C-alpha positions as CSV (number, residue, x, y, z in Angstrom):
1,X,-20.2,21.3,10.2
2,X,-19.9,24.1,12.4
3,X,-18.5,21.6,14.8
4,X,-15.5,20.8,11.4
5,X,-14.6,24.3,11.2
6,X,-14.4,24.5,15.1
7,X,-12.0,21.4,14.7
8,X,-10.1,22.9,11.8
9,X,-9.5,26.3,14.0
10,X,-8.1,24.3,16.4
11,X,-6.1,22.7,13.9
12,X,-4.6,25.3,12.7
13,X,-2.8,26.3,16.0
14,X,-0.7,22.8,15.2
15,X,-0.2,22.2,11.8
16,X,2.6,19.2,12.2
17,X,2.2,16.4,14.9
18,X,3.8,17.1,18.6
19,X,7.2,16.4,18.5
20,X,8.4,12.3,17.8
21,X,10.7,11.0,20.8
22,X,14.8,10.9,20.4
23,X,15.7,8.9,17.2
24,X,17.2,5.3,17.7
25,X,20.3,4.8,17.3
26,X,21.4,5.0,13.7
27,X,22.6,1.0,13.2
28,X,18.8,-0.2,15.1
29,X,17.3,2.6,12.1
30,X,19.5,1.2,9.3
31,X,17.8,-2.6,10.3
32,X,14.7,-1.1,10.5
33,X,14.6,0.4,7.0
34,X,16.2,-2.6,5.4
35,X,14.0,-5.3,6.6
36,X,10.7,-3.2,6.4
37,X,11.4,-1.7,2.5
38,X,10.7,-3.4,0.2
39,X,13.7,-3.6,-2.0
40,X,12.3,-5.1,-5.0
41,X,10.0,-1.8,-6.2
42,X,12.6,0.2,-4.8
43,X,16.1,-1.0,-6.8
44,X,17.0,-2.7,-10.1
45,X,18.9,-4.9,-8.0
46,X,16.7,-8.1,-8.7
47,X,14.2,-7.6,-11.8
48,X,14.3,-3.0,-13.6
49,X,9.8,-3.5,-13.9
50,X,6.8,-3.8,-11.6
51,X,3.2,-3.9,-13.1
52,X,0.2,-3.0,-11.4
53,X,-2.7,-5.2,-12.5
54,X,-5.9,-3.5,-11.6
55,X,-9.2,-5.1,-12.2
56,X,-12.6,-4.1,-11.0
57,X,-16.1,-5.8,-9.9
58,X,-18.9,-4.3,-11.7
59,X,-19.9,-0.8,-10.6
60,X,-16.9,-0.2,-8.8
61,X,-14.4,0.9,-12.0
62,X,-11.4,3.0,-11.1
63,X,-11.2,6.7,-11.6
64,X,-8.2,7.2,-14.7
65,X,-7.2,9.8,-12.5
66,X,-6.2,7.4,-9.3
67,X,-4.4,5.4,-11.2
68,X,-2.1,8.2,-12.3
69,X,-1.5,9.1,-8.7
70,X,-0.3,5.6,-8.1
71,X,1.8,5.4,-11.2
72,X,3.2,9.5,-10.1
73,X,3.8,7.6,-6.3
74,X,5.5,5.2,-7.9
75,X,8.0,6.7,-11.0
76,X,8.9,9.2,-7.8
77,X,10.4,6.9,-5.5
78,X,11.6,4.0,-7.7
79,X,14.6,3.9,-10.0
80,X,15.7,5.5,-12.6
81,X,15.5,2.8,-15.7
82,X,12.1,0.8,-13.2
83,X,9.6,-0.4,-16.3
84,X,6.6,0.9,-14.5
85,X,3.7,-0.1,-16.1
86,X,0.4,0.7,-14.3
87,X,-2.7,-1.6,-15.9
88,X,-6.5,-1.3,-16.1
89,X,-7.7,-5.0,-17.0
90,X,-10.7,-6.9,-16.3
91,X,-14.0,-5.9,-14.9
92,X,-15.5,-8.6,-12.5
93,X,-19.0,-9.5,-12.7
94,X,-21.1,-8.6,-9.4
95,X,-22.4,-12.0,-9.0
96,X,-19.0,-13.6,-9.1
97,X,-18.3,-11.0,-5.8
98,X,-20.9,-12.0,-4.3
99,X,-20.3,-15.5,-4.3
100,X,-16.6,-15.7,-3.4
101,X,-18.1,-14.1,0.0
102,X,-14.4,-14.5,2.0
103,X,-11.3,-15.2,2.2
104,X,-11.8,-18.3,0.1
105,X,-13.4,-16.5,-2.7
106,X,-10.9,-13.7,-2.9
107,X,-8.1,-16.9,-3.6
108,X,-10.8,-17.9,-6.6
109,X,-11.5,-14.3,-8.1
110,X,-7.4,-14.1,-8.0
111,X,-6.8,-17.1,-9.5
112,X,-9.1,-16.5,-12.1
113,X,-8.2,-12.8,-13.1
114,X,-4.8,-12.2,-12.0
115,X,-2.6,-12.3,-16.0
116,X,0.9,-12.2,-14.5
117,X,2.9,-14.4,-12.5
118,X,4.1,-13.3,-9.5
119,X,6.6,-15.9,-9.0
120,X,8.5,-14.6,-11.9
121,X,9.5,-12.1,-9.7
122,X,13.0,-11.8,-10.7
123,X,11.7,-10.9,-14.4
124,X,8.7,-8.2,-13.2
125,X,7.2,-7.3,-9.7
126,X,3.6,-7.9,-9.4
127,X,1.1,-5.4,-7.9
128,X,-2.3,-7.1,-7.9
129,X,-4.8,-4.5,-7.4
130,X,-9.0,-5.2,-6.9
131,X,-11.4,-2.5,-6.6
132,X,-14.6,-3.8,-4.8
133,X,-17.8,-1.9,-3.3
134,X,-17.8,-2.5,-0.4
135,X,-15.5,-4.8,2.8
136,X,-18.1,-4.2,5.7
137,X,-19.8,-8.0,4.5
138,X,-15.6,-9.8,4.8
139,X,-14.4,-7.5,7.2
140,X,-17.2,-6.1,10.0
141,X,-16.6,-2.7,9.8
142,X,-15.8,0.2,7.2
143,X,-12.5,0.2,5.4
144,X,-12.0,1.5,3.0
145,X,-8.2,0.0,1.4
146,X,-5.9,-3.1,2.6
147,X,-3.2,-4.2,1.4
148,X,-2.6,-8.4,1.9
149,X,-0.3,-10.7,0.7
150,X,-3.0,-13.4,-1.2
151,X,-1.5,-17.1,-2.0
152,X,-3.7,-19.2,-4.5
153,X,-3.2,-22.0,-6.6
154,X,-3.0,-21.8,-10.6
155,X,-2.2,-24.0,-13.4
156,X,-1.4,-26.8,-10.4
157,X,1.4,-24.5,-9.1
158,X,0.7,-22.6,-5.2
159,X,1.8,-19.5,-5.4
160,X,1.6,-15.6,-3.8
161,X,0.9,-12.0,-4.8
162,X,0.7,-8.6,-3.1
163,X,-2.5,-7.8,-3.0
164,X,-4.4,-4.4,-2.5
165,X,-8.3,-4.4,-2.0
166,X,-10.1,-0.7,-2.4
167,X,-13.3,-0.3,-1.2
168,X,-15.6,1.7,-3.2
169,X,-18.2,2.3,-1.0
170,X,-16.3,4.0,1.4
171,X,-15.1,6.4,-0.6
172,X,-19.0,7.8,-1.2
173,X,-19.7,7.6,2.6
174,X,-16.9,10.0,3.1
175,X,-17.5,12.4,0.2
176,X,-18.9,15.6,1.3
177,X,-19.6,19.1,-0.4
178,X,-16.7,19.6,-2.8
179,X,-14.2,16.9,-0.9
180,X,-15.2,14.7,-3.8
181,X,-15.1,10.2,-3.5
182,X,-12.1,10.5,-6.0
183,X,-9.8,12.4,-3.4
184,X,-10.6,9.6,-0.7
185,X,-10.2,7.0,-3.6
186,X,-6.9,8.4,-4.4
187,X,-5.7,8.6,-1.2
188,X,-6.3,4.7,-0.2
189,X,-4.7,4.4,-3.8
190,X,-1.0,5.8,-2.9
191,X,-2.0,5.4,1.2
192,X,-2.0,1.6,0.2
193,X,1.3,1.4,-2.4
194,X,3.1,3.4,0.2
195,X,2.1,0.2,2.5
196,X,3.7,-2.5,-0.5
197,X,7.1,-0.1,-0.8
198,X,7.2,-0.9,3.2
199,X,6.4,2.3,5.2
200,X,5.9,2.9,7.9
201,X,8.2,0.8,9.5
202,X,11.1,3.8,11.2
203,X,10.2,4.3,15.2
204,X,11.3,8.0,14.5
205,X,7.6,8.5,13.7
206,X,5.5,6.2,13.5
207,X,2.5,5.9,14.7
208,X,2.1,4.1,18.5
209,X,-1.6,2.9,18.2
210,X,-1.4,2.0,14.5
211,X,1.7,0.3,13.4
212,X,3.0,0.8,10.1
213,X,1.4,4.4,9.7
214,X,3.3,7.9,10.1
215,X,3.0,10.3,13.1
216,X,3.2,13.4,10.1
217,X,-0.8,14.5,10.0
218,X,0.0,15.3,6.4
219,X,1.5,12.7,4.7
220,X,-0.2,10.2,2.7
221,X,0.8,7.5,5.3
222,X,-1.0,8.6,8.2
223,X,-3.8,7.1,10.2
224,X,-6.5,9.4,11.1
225,X,-6.5,10.3,15.0
226,X,-9.0,11.7,17.0
227,X,-6.5,14.7,16.8
228,X,-5.3,14.3,12.7
229,X,-8.5,15.0,12.0
230,X,-8.4,18.4,13.8
231,X,-5.6,19.1,11.9
232,X,-6.8,18.8,8.4
233,X,-10.4,19.4,8.6
234,X,-9.9,23.0,7.6
235,X,-6.7,22.6,4.9
236,X,-9.4,19.9,3.6
237,X,-12.5,22.3,3.6
238,X,-11.1,25.1,1.9
239,X,-8.7,23.3,-0.7
240,X,-10.8,20.6,-1.4
241,X,-8.1,18.1,-1.2
242,X,-7.2,15.0,0.9
243,X,-2.9,14.5,1.6
244,X,-2.4,12.1,-1.1
245,X,2.0,12.0,-1.1
246,X,4.2,11.1,0.9
247,X,5.7,13.3,3.9
248,X,9.2,14.4,4.3
249,X,9.9,11.1,6.9
250,X,8.8,8.9,4.7
251,X,10.1,9.9,1.0
252,X,13.9,10.5,3.6
253,X,13.2,6.7,4.9
254,X,13.3,5.6,1.1
255,X,16.2,8.1,0.1
256,X,18.2,5.7,3.3
257,X,17.1,2.9,2.4
258,X,18.1,3.1,-1.5
259,X,21.9,4.7,-0.2
260,X,22.3,1.5,2.3
261,X,21.5,-0.7,-0.4
262,X,23.2,0.6,-2.7
263,X,26.2,0.9,-0.4
264,X,25.8,-2.9,0.4
265,X,25.5,-3.7,-3.5
266,X,29.0,-1.6,-3.9
267,X,30.8,-4.3,-1.0
268,X,29.3,-7.4,-1.8
269,X,29.3,-8.9,-5.4
270,X,26.6,-11.4,-4.3
271,X,24.0,-8.9,-2.4
272,X,21.6,-9.6,-5.0
273,X,21.4,-13.6,-4.9
274,X,21.4,-12.8,-1.1
275,X,18.3,-10.7,-1.6
276,X,16.9,-13.3,-3.8
277,X,17.7,-16.6,-1.8
278,X,15.4,-14.7,1.3
279,X,12.4,-13.5,-0.9
280,X,12.5,-17.3,-2.0
281,X,13.0,-18.2,1.4
282,X,10.0,-15.9,2.7
283,X,7.4,-16.9,-0.1
284,X,8.0,-21.0,0.7
285,X,7.0,-19.8,4.7
286,X,3.9,-18.5,3.5
287,X,3.0,-20.9,1.1
288,X,3.8,-23.7,3.9
289,X,1.6,-21.7,6.4
290,X,-1.4,-21.5,3.5
291,X,-0.9,-25.1,2.8
292,X,-0.8,-26.5,6.8
293,X,-4.1,-23.8,7.1
294,X,-5.8,-25.5,4.6
295,X,-5.1,-28.9,5.8
296,X,-6.8,-28.3,9.5
297,X,-10.7,-29.6,10.2
């Protein structure tokens, strides 16, 4: 504990990460934002509805405060008029999770429990969230959350859905004193939804060691490092709060991308059609790769 406090005192000397490199050329920055961020959530150009469906393994039920934190993030950064539904849905039996035992089993769980059809993304963007006890048996390391794209078969069709896995045992392990499990749960859920939104791709503030993570230590999209643990130790100790909001630079990336999409839509009447065509090609490519892997001996 003394060591943590000493590290925190050292962190007071540096409230933010070191100065970032010079900004990339504007054209490059714009291209990176448009390629990385998610127009199906961050605009109404294709659909005006997003559904976050949440299931959980018995014993790993989500906290209501975490659902509220996730909904707050989406309402803050999705456009006005977007219908946002964050739904707590099904409990999955413990034995069903244990029997899954790997990627193929996870795909079968998604096929069995996901209620919404992700292939109807022109009507609603679907995000599937699964709360599970522990990721170490599958990933051979201690993880708190993972965002992935799962391909599965349902009713004779092959579909793909953006999936967030949240590992509740890691929240219990990280909790200490008055920094509760709930703090880590909220932060992890918001962090993984940040990846669903497409953060972080801007080279101006991306971590070199951890791509798709923000350099700013008080941003929820930051991947903790030895240095940033020093910075955050004292504030977390005294407030009991773990950062669970986007930092200024990540929020600015979203605003910039929205402006770019709006400009494209204003200048090209078929821009929405082009977005949909690109999405269809991407999904078809993901499914084709999955099918090819399944055919391997």
